[in-house]
N, C-alpha and C positions, 0 to 999 in steps of 0.2 A: 193520619189516615187511617181508618182500620183497614185490614187487608180484606179482599172480598172473601165471602165466605158462600159456597155451593154446596147443595143438599142434592145427592148421588142417588144412586137403586145401587143396589148392594149386585153387580154381575159377575158372573164368572168367567172368568176370561174375557174380557167386554172385547167390543170390537173398533177398529180405530176411531170412529168418529165420536163415541164418549171419550175413549183414551184423549184424542185431543182439545177435549173440554177440560177434562180430568186434571192431566198434564199443566194448562194453562191458568187452572184454580193457584188462586194464593192459599185459602185455605179450602179442605175437603172433606164433608161431612159422607157418611155411608149410612144409609136409614134400615136401621134393622128393625125398627116399627112400624113401617110403612107396611098395609096388605100385602102378602105374596099375588103377582100375577101369573096366573099358567100361561103356556106357551110363549114366553120373555125371552131375554137372554138371563135372567137370573137362574136360570139352571139349564141354559145351552149356550152352545160356541159353534162358532165354524171354521171349519179349518181347508185348505187347497189340495183334495186330496187328486191321486192321479185321473180318476172320473171328473172332476170339478167339483165343485161345494158341497163338502161334506157336512152335515150338521149332525153335531153330538149333544146327544143329553144327559142328565145326571137323573135316575130317576129316585123317585119320591116315594115315601111313604105316604099314603092316601091322606089327605088334609082337609079338614073344610074349607069352606071359599072365601072363610072370611078369616083363615090364620093370619097371623101376622109375621113377618119374613125370619123373625128370629126363632119360631116354635117349627118351621118346616124341618122335616127328617127325611133324609138320604136313606136310601133302600139299596143293602148290600145283598139281596135275596140273587142276583147272579154277578155275576165278577165284572160290572160295569168297569171299574175303573182299570182293570188290568184290559180291556178291550180296545178301552179309548186310549192308554195311554202306547198300545202297537199301531192303532190307526195314526197317531201323531207322530212314531217313528218312522211309519210306512211313508208317509207326506213330505214329511221335512226332513228324514238324515242323510238327503244329498244336499241339504241348503248349506251355506256355505259357512254360517254360523252355530248350525246344530249344537256342533261337539262341544262347544263354549257355554252353551247356554241351558242346554237340556235338563242340567242339574239342577236347576233351581225348581222346575218343572217336573221332575222324573219321582221325588218326593212328594210332591203333590198325590199324586196318582196311587201312590204307595201303600199312605197311612189312611185310614177310616176316620172319618170323621162323623159321628153323629148328626149334625145339625147343617142343612145347606146351608147358612150363614156362615158356620166356622170354617165350609170349605172355602166359599169363595172370598170370605177376609182373607184367608191363606193367600188364596191364589192372587189378592190384590197385592197382598206385600210381596213375591215375587215376581211381580210385574213391576213395582214400583222399585225394587231389589235391583233385577234387571236394569232397569231404564234408568238409573239412578236420578230418578225425579225427585225434585226437593221438596213437594207439595204436603204440607200442614196435614193429616190424615186424624179423623176424629170419627168416633160411631155416634149414631144419634137413637136412642129406644123409643122415644115418643113418638105415638101415633102420627102418623102424618104421611103427607102426599107428596111423591117426588115429581118433578118434573117426566113427561112422557120420554126424554130424550130421543127425541125425532131431529139429532142435529143432522148438519148437510152429509151429503153420503158420497159427495165429489171426491175423489183423492187424486193425487199425481201418481203415475204408476210407477210402481219399485219393481225389480228383479221378481220373479216368483221361481219355485220350481218348476212347475209343470206350465209353465206362460206359453210355451211354445206348441203345448198340445191341447191346453184350455183358454188360451189369451189370457189378459192381465182379469182378476176377480176382486172387485173392492168390498171395502168393509168386511175384510173376515175378522177372527180373532185376532188379538194382539199375539201373537203365537207365530203368527204369519210374518208380522214384521220384522219382531226379532229376532226370528230364524235366518229371515233371511239378508236382513239390513245390520245385525250386530249393533256394533256401537253408533251406527249411524239414525237407529229408530229415531231414538229420543230427537234428533236435530228435524227429524220428518214430520213430529209432531208437533 
């Protein structure tokens, strides 16, 4: 029997609904050849900040509306990577497992990557390593279209740093689950 192969978009620090499907795949290919879609999780992710859901976007060099994911460049005209890491620290420095897992991701924000796909791929490696996922990962450079990844968004609540203030916020970046649940994050998925 052939293992099930799934083609996934190359999201940056993906939300839980994506990771649930990704973690349960036997083989996963990340689509580098697909058309880049603006205002998606390909260059943005959400965290639970002190004032609720906070959306962080990776700025891009202006690209053609027909650019492939593998051609989109990051824009470092402003120090977004430093600001994003500070936002993550502010949101999660009191999370039970931030100290144990932050080193996986801090390096991601301290290095400069030329292409969005490079950054996203490195982010996925950090996620799979920290979660100890055993998904066989591959890359697809063919022009393709992935599923829109509108997976179920209903999740069982888990502890979040600002849950008393904001209530449980669903479908945040995987960072939220990792920093709050630590080694139990994989079981949650």
